[in-house]
N, C-alpha and C positions, 0 to 999 in steps of 0.2 A: 511673534511672541504673544501669548495671551495675557491680557491684563484685565482682571475681574473688575467690573464696575462696582460702585458703591451699592446700586440697587441688587446686584447678584450677591454680593457679600451679605447684605441684610437678609436677603430671602433665604439664603443658605442658613445663616444663624437662626432665623424663625423656624425654618423646618427642622434643624437639629433640636431647638428648644421645645418644639411641639411633640417631636418623638420622644424626648426624654420625659415630658409631662405625661404623654399618653402611656408610656411604658410604666411609669409610676403607679398609675391607676390599675393596671392589669393585675398585679398580685392580689390587690384587695378584691377585685371581682372574682378571682380564682378562689380566694379564701371564703368568699361568700357562697360560692358553689360548693365548695367543700363542706361547709357548715350545714348545708341544705342536704347533702348526701350522706354525711357520716355523723355519728355522735362523737364529737371530739371531747376527750377528757383531758383537761390541762393539768400537767403536773409540774413540779418545781425541780430543776436540775440542782439547786443547792440543797434540797431535802430529799435524799433518795428514798426515804420512806413514803413520800407521796408518790413517787414513780412506781415503787414496787407495788403499792395498793391499787394505783390506777392500772397497771398492767394486768393485775389479777382480776380487777373489776371488768376491764375491757374484754378479757378472755371469756368470762362467764357471760357477759352480754352478747358477745359474738356466738357463743353456743346456744344460749336459751332465747335470744332476741336477735336472730342474724339480720333482720331488716334494719337495726340500728346501725349496722356497720361500725361499731364502736371502735375507736382508735386513740391511742395516747398521743398527746402533743406536749412536748417538753418546753416549757418557758424558762427563760434565764433566771428569774427570780419572782418572790411573791409580789412585788410591785407591778411587774409587767402583767402577771396573771390577773390581779386585782383591777388593773386598767382595762384589761380585755373584758372583764365581767361588767365593770361599771359603765363601759361605753357600748355595751350590748354587741361587742364583737365575739364574745364566748358565752356559751350557755352553762357548762359544767366544769368543775375543777375539784381536785383533791387538794385540800389545804389541811394544815394543823388546826387543831381547835382554836388556839390562840390568834393565829393569823385570820381565820374565818370571822372571828368575833371583831377583831380590829377592823377589818373590812366593813363589816356591817355597821360598826359604830363610827366609822371614819376617823379612826385613831390612826396615829404615825404606824407606818409610813404612808398611809392611804388618806390622810387629812385633806389633801388637795384634789382627790378624785370626786367625780360626781357621787351623789348618794346611790348606794346600791343595796337593794333588799335581797339579802342572801337567805336561801332557805336550805334545809338538809334533806337529802334523799336517803342517805345511810351514813352510819358513823362507826368507828372503831374507838378504842380507848384514847387514842392519840389523834387520829384524822377524821376529817368529815368530807364526804362527797356531797358537794354543795352545788347549787344552781341559783340562777336569778329567779325572783318571784314570778316573773313572766315566762319562765319555762312552762310550756303547754301542760295543763293538767293530765291529759291523755298520756304524754310522754312520761311524766313522773310516775304515773300509776304502773306503766308497763316496765319501766326500769326497777321499781321497787319490787314488782312481782317477780321479774327474773332474778333479782338479787337475793330475794328472801329465800329462794330454793336452796341457794348456797351459802346463806348467811353465816352458818357455823364454821364452815371451812374458811371463809373469808375473814372471819373474826369481826364481823360487823352486826349492827342491829339497824332496824328502821325505827326511829324513835317515834312515840306518840306525844308530840308536843305541838298543840295548836297555838295560835297567837300570830301577831303581826309584827312583833319586835322581840329582841332578845329578852329573856326574862332577867331579874336582878342578879341571878347567879351566873349569867353569861351563856344560858342555853339558847341557842337559835331555834326558832320555829321549824317545824317539818313542812316540806312542801305539800300543798293541798292534794296533788295526786298521790304521793306516797301515803298520806293520811288516809285517803279514800280506800286505797288497797288494804292498809293495815286494819281498818275498821270493817272490812268486808263489804263495802259498798260496791255496786255494780260499776263496771267500767262503761263511762260515757263516751259515745263516739265523738271524734274531734269535731270542733266547730268550724 
């Protein structure tokens, strides 16, 4: 009869623990690869309006800017999406205006998240396509250019609001790349 020694038991437990830890990191690496290959537009399962607008925006980007490989990714709630944006695990999301402003101001439910400088790429009466301030200028320009061609059909506009913080009335600033497109500046090559 085989009787495992203490050394073999510990070695087996160590191997199992290592495989669990390594497997835990694999999805994050896969997620990072996805973010590099696709423009992931985060929407909220609890607010179907974000999902509807996100799907329409992704369809326009897929047609007009096929290299973006735009896709919608549905998050369970606003807090999760805010967390992804604030920790630089997400670049772009469709949020209601109130939620985007709360995220930018670190108001509940986002008070415990790291500061997040949110910028607008496009907006409708109720929703905003937002990104982090660090979203590349070149990408913001191309997204705004692609969306502007179908803005009326989408019911969106690219706002002309410069600045670094929300104005007193709660309007978030427009991303620098979207502003450059809107103002007719030339597209600068990526850095």
